[in-house]
All heavy atoms as an XYZ file, in Angstrom:
844
protein
N     -38.237    219.267     97.280
C     -36.807    219.160     97.062
C     -36.258    217.881     97.789
O     -35.316    217.277     97.244
C     -36.202    220.463     97.581
C     -34.807    220.647     97.214
S     -34.667    221.171     95.508
C     -33.185    221.952     95.570
N     -36.773    217.636     98.974
C     -36.303    216.443     99.677
C     -36.591    215.164     98.877
O     -35.724    214.286     98.895
C     -37.035    216.332    101.066
C     -36.566    217.415    102.025
O     -35.405    217.833    101.853
O     -37.321    217.752    102.950
N     -37.700    215.210     98.229
C     -38.063    214.016     97.412
C     -37.078    213.892     96.270
O     -36.628    212.823     95.905
C     -39.497    214.211     96.878
C     -40.181    212.955     96.510
C     -41.594    213.238     96.129
O     -42.409    213.649     96.938
O     -41.866    213.024     94.926
N     -36.700    215.020     95.669
C     -35.778    215.030     94.582
C     -34.417    214.597     95.060
O     -33.703    213.815     94.412
C     -35.684    216.452     93.959
C     -34.874    216.563     92.689
C     -35.394    215.633     91.582
C     -34.874    218.024     92.196
N     -33.998    215.072     96.215
C     -32.696    214.661     96.788
C     -32.687    213.217     97.155
O     -31.716    212.494     96.942
C     -32.344    215.501     98.006
C     -31.941    216.916     97.702
C     -31.675    217.725     98.905
O     -32.134    217.373    100.031
N     -30.954    218.839     98.719
N     -33.796    212.703     97.653
C     -33.908    211.272     98.010
C     -33.833    210.416     96.755
O     -33.186    209.398     96.709
C     -35.204    211.036     98.796
N     -34.520    210.904     95.677
C     -34.503    210.183     94.426
C     -33.094    210.195     93.837
O     -32.608    209.169     93.293
C     -35.482    210.804     93.447
O     -35.467    210.148     92.202
N     -32.420    211.333     93.893
C     -31.060    211.433     93.380
C     -30.125    210.519     94.218
O     -29.248    209.869     93.661
C     -30.622    212.878     93.438
N     -30.312    210.521     95.558
C     -29.424    209.702     96.401
C     -29.673    208.203     96.076
O     -28.734    207.411     96.039
C     -29.726    209.986     97.846
N     -30.928    207.836     95.838
C     -31.237    206.436     95.546
C     -30.656    206.066     94.167
O     -30.089    204.988     94.006
C     -32.750    206.256     95.488
N     -30.725    207.015     93.208
C     -30.157    206.758     91.904
C     -28.685    206.678     91.995
O     -28.015    205.806     91.350
C     -30.582    207.898     90.952
N     -28.046    207.546     92.815
C     -26.602    207.492     92.990
C     -26.192    206.140     93.640
O     -25.251    205.544     93.216
C     -26.087    208.666     93.803
C     -24.570    208.664     93.914
C     -24.048    209.898     94.602
O     -24.819    210.843     94.917
N     -22.783    209.910     94.871
N     -26.961    205.744     94.633
C     -26.651    204.503     95.325
C     -26.767    203.324     94.362
O     -25.937    202.389     94.374
C     -27.614    204.340     96.505
O     -27.393    203.102     97.143
N     -27.823    203.361     93.496
C     -28.065    202.328     92.551
C     -26.917    202.256     91.559
O     -26.410    201.206     91.201
C     -29.380    202.537     91.832
O     -29.592    201.596     90.877
N     -26.460    203.471     91.110
C     -25.360    203.566     90.156
C     -24.054    202.993     90.818
O     -23.300    202.310     90.161
C     -25.145    204.996     89.701
C     -26.133    205.494     88.690
C     -25.924    206.982     88.383
C     -26.030    204.741     87.370
N     -23.847    203.346     92.096
C     -22.643    202.880     92.790
C     -22.661    201.383     92.940
O     -21.674    200.687     92.728
C     -22.519    203.570     94.143
C     -22.107    205.016     94.012
C     -22.187    205.768     95.374
O     -22.574    205.183     96.400
O     -21.790    206.940     95.363
N     -23.849    200.827     93.225
C     -23.981    199.373     93.322
C     -23.715    198.697     91.952
O     -23.032    197.693     91.847
C     -25.407    198.975     93.833
C     -25.579    199.253     95.305
O     -24.608    199.374     96.058
N     -26.806    199.413     95.734
N     -24.293    199.317     90.927
C     -24.062    198.757     89.565
C     -22.622    198.849     89.190
O     -22.037    197.933     88.606
C     -24.897    199.563     88.506
O     -26.263    199.351     88.741
N     -21.928    199.989     89.552
C     -20.557    200.144     89.303
C     -19.745    199.104     90.021
O     -18.802    198.510     89.437
C     -20.056    201.543     89.706
C     -18.594    201.872     89.425
C     -18.253    201.763     87.929
C     -18.262    203.232     89.968
N     -20.073    198.805     91.272
C     -19.368    197.760     92.044
C     -19.550    196.375     91.373
O     -18.633    195.573     91.259
C     -19.844    197.755     93.463
C     -19.326    198.890     94.329
C     -19.943    198.827     95.729
O     -20.311    197.739     96.217
O     -19.929    199.889     96.370
N     -20.763    196.115     90.946
C     -21.011    194.840     90.278
C     -20.217    194.747     88.984
O     -19.612    193.698     88.668
C     -22.486    194.673     89.957
C     -23.392    194.424     91.139
C     -24.868    194.267     90.703
O     -25.135    193.851     89.578
O     -25.660    194.625     91.560
N     -20.229    195.823     88.210
C     -19.475    195.828     86.944
C     -17.955    195.674     87.246
O     -17.226    194.929     86.497
C     -19.725    197.106     86.172
C     -21.080    197.215     85.480
C     -21.253    198.586     84.877
C     -21.230    196.147     84.426
N     -17.461    196.344     88.289
C     -16.047    196.221     88.603
C     -15.751    194.756     89.017
O     -14.687    194.247     88.649
C     -15.717    197.170     89.788
C     -14.192    197.198     90.118
C     -13.364    197.748     88.978
O     -13.687    198.757     88.391
N     -12.269    197.033     88.710
N     -16.639    194.152     89.775
C     -16.461    192.740     90.145
C     -16.441    191.834     88.912
O     -15.605    190.900     88.781
N     -17.331    192.116     87.943
C     -17.383    191.321     86.756
C     -16.079    191.547     85.919
O     -15.521    190.596     85.366
C     -18.623    191.656     85.923
C     -19.916    191.178     86.550
C     -21.151    191.708     85.805
O     -21.056    192.491     84.874
N     -22.293    191.251     86.258
N     -15.683    192.788     85.897
C     -14.441    193.147     85.119
C     -13.243    192.428     85.767
O     -12.419    191.850     85.047
C     -14.215    194.681     85.142
C     -12.930    195.025     84.446
C     -12.860    195.120     83.078
C     -11.804    195.381     85.210
C     -11.662    195.471     82.460
C     -10.607    195.699     84.615
C     -10.526    195.749     83.242
O      -9.347    196.078     82.637
N     -13.148    192.462     87.080
C     -12.064    191.812     87.800
C     -12.076    190.266     87.479
O     -11.028    189.679     87.262
C     -12.119    192.024     89.291
C     -11.852    193.492     89.667
O     -11.292    194.268     88.779
O     -12.177    193.880     90.788
N     -13.272    189.672     87.486
C     -13.380    188.243     87.186
C     -12.951    187.995     85.737
O     -12.229    186.994     85.460
C     -14.794    187.753     87.417
C     -14.967    186.274     87.140
C     -14.136    185.447     88.107
O     -14.049    185.653     89.291
N     -13.446    184.430     87.578
N     -13.338    188.865     84.848
C     -12.919    188.676     83.425
C     -11.390    188.816     83.291
O     -10.796    188.045     82.559
C     -13.580    189.777     82.549
C     -15.039    189.529     82.193
C     -15.601    190.713     81.455
C     -15.187    188.264     81.346
N     -10.800    189.692     84.068
C      -9.301    189.882     84.057
C      -8.659    188.535     84.532
O      -7.706    188.043     83.958
C      -8.885    190.990     84.946
C      -9.010    192.364     84.293
C      -8.029    192.581     83.166
O      -6.837    192.204     83.340
O      -8.414    193.022     82.100
N      -9.228    187.957     85.624
C      -8.654    186.701     86.141
C      -8.866    185.592     85.120
O      -7.916    184.793     84.876
C      -9.312    186.348     87.522
C      -8.869    187.233     88.624
C      -9.354    186.709     89.930
N     -10.827    186.745     90.116
C     -11.519    187.776     90.523
N     -10.937    188.921     90.824
N     -12.818    187.708     90.600
N     -10.026    185.559     84.549
C     -10.292    184.518     83.565
C      -9.315    184.659     82.352
O      -8.779    183.713     81.789
C     -11.711    184.572     83.005
C     -12.743    184.135     84.083
O     -12.297    183.557     85.111
O     -13.930    184.387     83.847
N      -9.110    185.919     81.928
C      -8.158    186.233     80.844
C      -6.774    185.718     81.170
O      -6.105    185.136     80.329
C      -8.198    187.724     80.461
C      -7.277    188.067     79.407
N      -7.500    187.783     78.094
C      -6.082    188.740     79.461
C      -6.459    188.228     77.384
N      -5.564    188.817     78.182
N      -6.344    185.993     82.368
C      -4.989    185.543     82.788
C      -4.896    184.064     82.774
O      -3.866    183.525     82.329
C      -4.667    186.134     84.160
C      -4.382    187.641     84.182
C      -4.183    188.192     85.562
O      -4.394    187.517     86.548
N      -3.827    189.492     85.619
N      -5.946    183.370     83.216
C      -5.959    181.901     83.229
C      -5.859    181.391     81.755
O      -5.141    180.457     81.487
C      -7.158    181.369     83.890
C      -7.169    181.506     85.380
C      -8.461    180.916     86.008
O      -9.160    180.127     85.440
O      -8.775    181.408     87.162
N      -6.654    182.025     80.883
C      -6.637    181.617     79.487
C      -5.267    181.857     78.892
O      -4.767    181.033     78.119
C      -7.740    182.377     78.686
C      -7.547    182.218     77.206
C      -9.119    181.913     79.067
N      -4.609    182.946     79.246
C      -3.278    183.226     78.737
C      -2.278    182.140     79.220
O      -1.420    181.686     78.415
C      -2.794    184.642     79.140
C      -3.520    185.731     78.460
C      -3.311    185.728     76.938
O      -4.196    185.250     76.234
N      -2.220    186.210     76.477
N      -2.392    181.753     80.455
C      -1.526    180.696     80.999
C      -1.765    179.373     80.257
O      -0.858    178.723     79.806
C      -1.709    180.553     82.543
C      -1.073    179.267     83.010
C      -1.221    181.755     83.251
N      -3.059    179.039     80.084
C      -3.347    177.835     79.364
C      -2.894    177.879     77.914
O      -2.407    176.886     77.363
C      -4.899    177.565     79.409
C      -5.386    177.159     80.794
C      -6.906    176.994     80.833
O      -7.584    177.023     79.834
O      -7.377    176.846     81.993
N      -3.045    179.055     77.312
C      -2.581    179.228     75.919
C      -1.068    178.974     75.871
O      -0.577    178.273     74.958
C      -2.896    180.646     75.439
C      -2.412    180.926     74.052
C      -2.727    182.433     73.691
C      -2.045    182.887     72.444
N      -2.273    184.286     72.152
N      -0.320    179.541     76.848
C       1.117    179.320     76.862
C       1.469    177.884     77.052
O       2.390    177.374     76.371
N       0.694    177.165     77.888
C       0.959    175.734     78.092
C       0.656    174.974     76.819
O       1.465    174.067     76.445
C       0.089    175.228     79.244
C       0.442    175.746     80.636
C      -0.602    175.310     81.660
C       1.852    175.289     81.063
N      -0.404    175.341     76.137
C      -0.783    174.620     74.901
C       0.270    174.893     73.827
O       0.645    173.962     73.103
C      -2.154    175.040     74.419
C      -3.346    174.516     75.218
C      -4.620    175.168     74.746
C      -3.391    173.035     75.135
N       0.759    176.081     73.740
C       1.769    176.456     72.730
C       3.044    175.624     73.040
O       3.646    175.050     72.131
C       2.076    177.938     72.752
C       0.885    178.687     72.115
C       3.357    178.282     72.001
C       0.956    180.195     72.229
N       3.394    175.573     74.325
C       4.555    174.771     74.714
C       4.423    173.318     74.390
O       5.302    172.641     73.860
N       3.210    172.768     74.694
C       2.942    171.370     74.443
C       2.977    171.125     72.908
O       3.509    170.090     72.445
C       1.582    170.972     74.987
N       2.408    172.049     72.119
C       2.350    171.910     70.680
C       3.776    171.930     70.136
O       4.140    171.151     69.246
C       1.563    173.024     70.061
C       1.337    172.854     68.584
O       1.092    171.713     68.157
N       1.440    173.926     67.862
N       4.594    172.787     70.685
C       5.998    172.859     70.233
C       6.753    171.525     70.492
O       7.415    170.999     69.682
C       6.712    174.009     70.914
C       8.177    174.186     70.482
C       8.822    175.315     71.174
C      10.299    175.419     70.767
N      11.010    176.431     71.526
N       6.467    171.003     71.706
C       7.070    169.717     72.077
C       6.614    168.625     71.157
O       7.368    167.761     70.656
N       5.301    168.611     70.797
C       4.781    167.598     69.861
C       5.411    167.765     68.501
O       5.719    166.791     67.847
C       3.232    167.677     69.816
C       2.478    167.150     71.023
C       0.998    167.463     70.878
C       2.708    165.679     71.199
N       5.499    169.000     68.047
C       6.060    169.269     66.720
C       7.530    168.760     66.689
O       7.926    168.108     65.669
C       6.058    170.750     66.393
C       4.679    171.257     65.994
O       3.810    170.466     65.682
N       4.458    172.532     66.052
N       8.278    168.956     67.777
C       9.665    168.484     67.812
C       9.691    166.969     67.752
O      10.506    166.370     67.036
C      10.355    169.009     69.047
C      10.629    170.482     68.949
C      11.175    171.098     70.276
O      11.224    170.350     71.276
O      11.482    172.316     70.267
N       8.781    166.339     68.498
C       8.734    164.869     68.453
C       8.337    164.331     67.109
O       8.955    163.340     66.589
C       7.748    164.362     69.533
C       8.332    164.553     70.929
C       7.322    164.188     72.039
N       6.749    162.931     71.971
C       5.671    162.558     72.585
N       5.067    163.380     73.413
N       5.149    161.299     72.419
N       7.389    164.947     66.455
C       6.984    164.503     65.158
C       8.106    164.710     64.147
O       8.363    163.836     63.314
C       5.707    165.297     64.670
C       5.448    165.115     63.200
C       4.513    164.899     65.457
N       8.819    165.830     64.221
C       9.924    166.057     63.323
C      11.032    164.973     63.543
O      11.609    164.481     62.628
C      10.502    167.426     63.532
C       9.624    168.544     62.944
C      10.040    169.971     63.359
O      11.127    170.084     64.044
O       9.367    170.880     63.003
N      11.243    164.652     64.814
C      12.245    163.614     65.133
C      11.830    162.237     64.539
O      12.624    161.501     64.028
N      10.528    161.915     64.693
C      10.011    160.669     64.154
C      10.115    160.686     62.579
O      10.494    159.670     62.025
C       8.573    160.509     64.533
C       8.316    160.127     66.004
C       6.845    160.177     66.367
C       8.914    158.773     66.329
N       9.797    161.800     61.989
C       9.910    161.881     60.515
C      11.340    161.655     60.088
O      11.620    161.012     59.070
C       9.405    163.244     60.036
C       7.881    163.408     60.090
C       7.467    164.815     59.681
C       7.137    162.371     59.206
N      12.309    162.264     60.841
C      13.705    162.069     60.468
C      14.131    160.565     60.629
O      14.785    160.047     59.730
C      14.600    162.939     61.400
C      14.776    164.348     61.008
C      15.891    165.057     61.738
N      15.648    165.154     63.202
C      14.945    166.049     63.773
N      14.333    166.986     63.135
N      14.795    165.977     65.120
N      13.634    159.955     61.685
C      13.941    158.513     61.863
C      13.336    157.702     60.757
O      13.937    156.729     60.293
C      13.485    158.038     63.236
C      14.438    158.438     64.340
C      14.175    157.652     65.552
N      13.454    158.523     66.485
C      12.648    158.078     67.467
N      12.483    156.831     67.683
N      12.055    158.974     68.247
N      12.080    157.999     60.358
C      11.420    157.264     59.293
C      12.227    157.459     57.985
O      12.459    156.519     57.271
C       9.964    157.709     59.095
C       9.381    157.268     57.793
C       9.134    157.256     60.285
N      12.669    158.655     57.718
C      13.445    158.959     56.469
C      14.771    158.181     56.534
O      15.155    157.594     55.509
C      13.676    160.450     56.345
C      14.331    160.856     55.053
C      13.513    160.495     53.827
O      12.277    160.497     53.873
O      14.137    160.239     52.743
N      15.407    158.157     57.672
C      16.675    157.414     57.837
C      16.443    155.938     57.595
O      17.223    155.272     56.911
C      17.311    157.709     59.151
C      17.859    159.095     59.341
C      18.260    159.436     60.760
O      18.104    158.574     61.663
O      18.694    160.561     60.996
N      15.396    155.395     58.210
C      15.100    153.994     58.065
C      14.758    153.642     56.571
O      15.156    152.621     56.092
C      13.848    153.606     58.943
N      14.047    154.565     55.928
C      13.739    154.379     54.494
C      15.034    154.332     53.694
O      15.196    153.435     52.824
C      12.835    155.530     54.025
C      12.502    155.452     52.572
C      11.679    156.687     52.124
C      11.551    156.728     50.620
N      11.015    157.993     50.195
N      15.915    155.281     53.930
C      17.189    155.289     53.190
C      18.007    154.068     53.474
O      18.580    153.491     52.565
C      18.019    156.572     53.602
C      17.363    157.796     53.074
C      18.035    159.096     53.654
O      19.011    158.996     54.457
O      17.616    160.194     53.254
N      18.018    153.582     54.707
C      18.740    152.378     55.022
C      18.129    151.177     54.333
O      18.829    150.292     53.827
C      18.753    152.155     56.586
C      19.587    153.148     57.258
C      19.499    153.006     58.806
O      18.738    152.212     59.318
N      20.199    153.854     59.517
N      16.776    151.106     54.305
C      16.081    150.016     53.660
C      16.393    150.002     52.136
O      16.662    148.970     51.557
C      14.614    150.070     53.902
N      16.358    151.191     51.555
C      16.714    151.294     50.099
C      18.142    150.873     49.844
O      18.376    150.186     48.865
C      16.469    152.753     49.628
C      15.036    153.127     49.513
C      14.812    154.619     49.274
O      15.778    155.431     49.331
O      13.651    154.937     48.922
N      19.085    151.233     50.748
C      20.460    150.825     50.549
C      20.580    149.323     50.665
O      21.318    148.655     49.931
C      21.343    151.515     51.613
N      19.837    148.709     51.606
C      19.894    147.254     51.794
C      19.294    146.532     50.543
O      19.843    145.510     50.098
C      19.176    146.832     53.019
C      19.885    147.096     54.323
C      19.310    146.404     55.511
N      17.910    146.742     55.745
C      17.471    147.698     56.519
N      18.313    148.462     57.144
N      16.182    147.943     56.671
N      18.263    147.115     49.981
C      17.659    146.543     48.767
C      18.601    146.599     47.625
O      18.796    145.641     46.875
C      16.293    147.274     48.432
C      15.244    146.921     49.441
C      15.835    146.960     47.004
C      14.001    147.783     49.373
N      19.291    147.773     47.470
C      20.252    147.929     46.399
C      21.409    146.937     46.598
O      21.820    146.285     45.614
C      20.815    149.334     46.330
C      19.671    150.283     45.810
C      22.035    149.485     45.453
C      19.984    151.786     46.018
N      21.902    146.784     47.816
C      22.934    145.822     48.143
C      22.540    144.390     47.840
O      23.280    143.604     47.263
C      23.438    145.961     49.561
C      24.578    145.065     49.934
C      25.838    145.403     49.158
O      26.084    146.540     48.830
N      26.652    144.397     48.929
N      21.289    144.053     48.213
C      20.800    142.708     47.975
C      20.696    142.436     46.468
O      21.002    141.358     46.011
C      19.435    142.524     48.666
N      20.273    143.410     45.737
C      20.169    143.254     44.271
C      21.553    143.042     43.679
O      21.718    142.211     42.780
C      19.463    144.486     43.638
C      17.983    144.509     43.832
C      17.390    145.718     43.172
N      15.916    145.745     43.416
C      15.245    146.853     43.353
N      15.786    148.013     43.000
N      13.944    146.835     43.610
N      22.504    143.793     44.109
C      23.877    143.655     43.603
C      24.429    142.259     43.900
O      25.017    141.613     43.057
C      24.814    144.726     44.205
C      24.600    146.055     43.690
C      25.596    147.040     44.299
N      25.280    148.442     43.819
C      25.531    149.521     44.471
N      26.117    149.430     45.717
N      25.261    150.711     44.028
N      24.196    141.837     45.144
C      24.658    140.502     45.525
C      23.960    139.421     44.700
O      24.582    138.458     44.274
C      24.429    140.266     47.043
C      25.311    141.093     47.891
C      24.979    141.000     49.388
O      24.068    140.242     49.768
O      25.669    141.730     50.139
N      22.669    139.604     44.470
C      21.897    138.708     43.623
C      22.490    138.639     42.197
O      22.599    137.601     41.617
C      20.449    139.108     43.548
O      19.605    138.239     44.147
N      22.730    139.866     41.689
C      23.293    139.897     40.317
C      24.653    139.246     40.227
O      24.954    138.546     39.284
C      23.388    141.374     39.855
C      22.051    142.018     39.585
C      22.142    143.551     39.364
O      23.272    144.083     39.485
O      21.105    144.121     39.097
N      25.452    139.431     41.237
C      26.801    138.819     41.265
C      26.673    137.303     41.328
O      27.328    136.607     40.578
C      27.608    139.345     42.449
C      28.014    140.801     42.215
C      28.857    138.476     42.727
C      28.596    141.514     43.402
N      25.800    136.829     42.206
C      25.590    135.357     42.334
C      25.066    134.779     40.986
O      25.499    133.708     40.573
C      24.624    135.005     43.438
C      25.232    135.215     44.785
C      24.235    134.922     45.902
C      24.827    135.210     47.248
N      23.861    134.993     48.344
N      24.133    135.534     40.357
C      23.608    135.068     39.072
C      24.666    135.036     38.016
O      24.786    133.997     37.256
C      22.456    135.987     38.577
C      21.782    135.610     37.300
C      21.148    134.203     37.374
C      20.719    136.652     36.903
N      25.519    136.040     37.976
C      26.657    136.063     37.010
C      27.573    134.885     37.323
O      28.104    134.239     36.368
C      27.385    137.379     37.072
C      26.632    138.531     36.470
C      27.373    139.843     36.636
O      28.541    139.886     37.059
O      26.717    140.917     36.341
N      27.854    134.657     38.568
C      28.739    133.548     38.925
C      28.189    132.220     38.484
O      28.899    131.341     37.945
C      29.029    133.518     40.435
C      29.885    134.633     40.906
C      29.969    134.698     42.427
O      29.185    134.113     43.140
N      30.998    135.429     42.923
N      26.844    132.033     38.673
C      26.204    130.801     38.277
C      26.206    130.669     36.759
O      26.437    129.565     36.182
C      24.717    130.748     38.800
C      24.675    130.454     40.279
C      23.247    130.394     40.739
C      23.246    130.131     42.235
N      21.893    130.011     42.768
N      26.002    131.774     36.070
C      26.011    131.740     34.594
C      27.405    131.407     34.088
O      27.598    130.585     33.149
C      25.555    133.096     34.009
C      24.055    133.337     34.137
C      23.671    134.728     33.701
O      24.525    135.627     33.518
O      22.448    134.953     33.554
N      28.446    131.999     34.681
C      29.827    131.688     34.368
C      30.123    130.218     34.603
O      30.744    129.522     33.790
C      30.814    132.534     35.143
C      30.840    133.990     34.664
O      30.353    134.280     33.574
O      31.392    134.825     35.459
N      29.680    129.731     35.779
C      29.882    128.297     36.081
C      29.171    127.425     35.069
O      29.728    126.416     34.610
C      29.396    128.011     37.534
C      29.554    126.568     37.924
N      30.768    126.032     38.155
C      28.638    125.600     38.092
C      30.614    124.746     38.479
N      29.293    124.485     38.450
N      27.946    127.805     34.748
C      27.117    127.038     33.746
C      27.898    127.004     32.410
O      28.014    125.915     31.785
C      25.777    127.621     33.592
C      24.886    126.976     32.583
N      24.342    125.753     32.767
C      24.587    127.359     31.301
C      23.684    125.394     31.688
N      23.782    126.342     30.761
N      28.350    128.150     31.956
C      29.104    128.213     30.686
C      30.351    127.278     30.745
O      30.659    126.577     29.767
C      29.491    129.634     30.322
C      28.322    130.416     29.680
C      28.831    131.734     29.113
N      29.279    132.702     30.122
C      28.467    133.556     30.755
N      27.189    133.529     30.477
N      28.962    134.356     31.700
N      31.030    127.382     31.884
C      32.241    126.599     32.006
C      31.933    125.089     31.994
O      32.599    124.333     31.277
C      32.940    126.903     33.383
O      33.234    128.318     33.368
C      34.241    126.096     33.547
N      30.875    124.710     32.692
C      30.503    123.263     32.712
C      30.076    122.838     31.307
O      30.441    121.765     30.812
C      29.361    123.017     33.753
C      28.746    121.663     33.566
C      29.860    123.229     35.151
N      29.264    123.670     30.654
C      28.810    123.336     29.269
C      29.985    123.237     28.362
O      30.115    122.267     27.538
C      27.818    124.370     28.743
C      27.561    124.222     27.233
C      26.507    124.304     29.501
N      30.980    124.125     28.454
C      32.154    124.163     27.613
C      32.934    122.875     27.878
O      33.415    122.217     26.954
C      32.958    125.403     27.873
C      34.221    125.453     27.012
N      34.164    125.617     25.679
C      35.496    125.357     27.342
C      35.381    125.646     25.185
N      36.262    125.471     26.201
N      33.105    122.507     29.162
C      33.839    121.293     29.503
C      33.152    120.050     28.992
O      33.766    119.117     28.494
C      34.050    121.169     30.995
C      35.038    122.187     31.524
C      35.131    122.151     33.070
O      34.503    121.261     33.696
O      35.873    123.029     33.604
N      31.823    119.994     29.071
C      31.072    118.883     28.552
C      31.229    118.785     27.021
O      31.304    117.708     26.497
C      29.556    119.028     28.959
C      29.249    118.725     30.373
C      27.763    119.006     30.638
C      29.580    117.278     30.746
N      31.148    119.942     26.372
C      31.259    119.929     24.893
C      32.670    119.427     24.555
O      32.846    118.641     23.584
C      31.063    121.353     24.352
C      29.612    121.781     24.370
C      29.399    123.227     23.922
O      30.401    123.992     23.896
O      28.270    123.555     23.682
N      33.708    119.821     25.299
C      35.047    119.377     24.988
C      35.179    117.876     25.266
O      35.806    117.112     24.488
C      36.016    120.170     25.838
C      37.450    120.003     25.371
C      38.411    120.889     26.069
N      37.858    121.592     27.183
C      38.518    122.207     28.112
N      39.816    122.175     28.105
N      37.940    122.852     29.078
N      34.542    117.414     26.368
C      34.598    115.999     26.676
C      33.906    115.223     25.593
O      34.405    114.149     25.159
C      33.954    115.700     28.043
O      34.579    116.487     29.026
C      34.025    114.278     28.409
N      32.779    115.642     25.150
C      32.043    115.018     24.018
C      32.888    114.993     22.767
O      32.945    113.991     22.064
C      30.714    115.714     23.756
C      29.522    115.313     24.647
C      28.345    116.187     24.326
C      29.168    113.872     24.482
N      33.532    116.128     22.547
C      34.369    116.201     21.316
C      35.515    115.212     21.441
O      35.910    114.589     20.434
C      34.844    117.584     21.178
O      35.715    117.729     20.100
N      36.125    115.123     22.591
C      37.246    114.199     22.797
C      36.762    112.745     22.665
O      37.542    111.931     22.175
C      37.864    114.395     24.170
C      38.625    115.733     24.278
O      38.903    116.336     23.247
O      38.919    116.150     25.404
N      35.574    112.477     23.074
C      35.036    111.098     22.987
C      34.739    110.699     21.566
O      34.747    109.527     21.251
C      33.810    110.950     23.831
C      34.023    110.983     25.371
C      32.666    110.990     26.069
C      34.873    109.815     25.807
N      34.531    111.598     20.670
C      34.184    111.272     19.325
C      35.423    110.925     18.568
O      36.182    110.452     18.145
C      33.535    112.464     18.614
C      32.146    112.653     19.125
C      31.490    113.763     18.324
C      30.088    114.027     18.735
N      29.504    115.049     18.027
């Protein structure tokens, strides 16, 4: 019986040691999990910040595009007006030359 009790005591001691090791590993996993959660929160925050910056940049690009398109339209209008003015001037000069020629005949 002593042998059986000694064997049982050794088994219980071994189980208690294993339990302590497992508890230590579990505690470490808990700490690691908490660290991962903190890092996850930091990454989510950083990602949110990056998303906001990207959205801001996209808005600025869109605004710049709209301004460039407006400048192009304005430049085309000014070009068309100048062309019309030159055509009017040309017609006026041609008409005056024709009249002068006619008067000279």
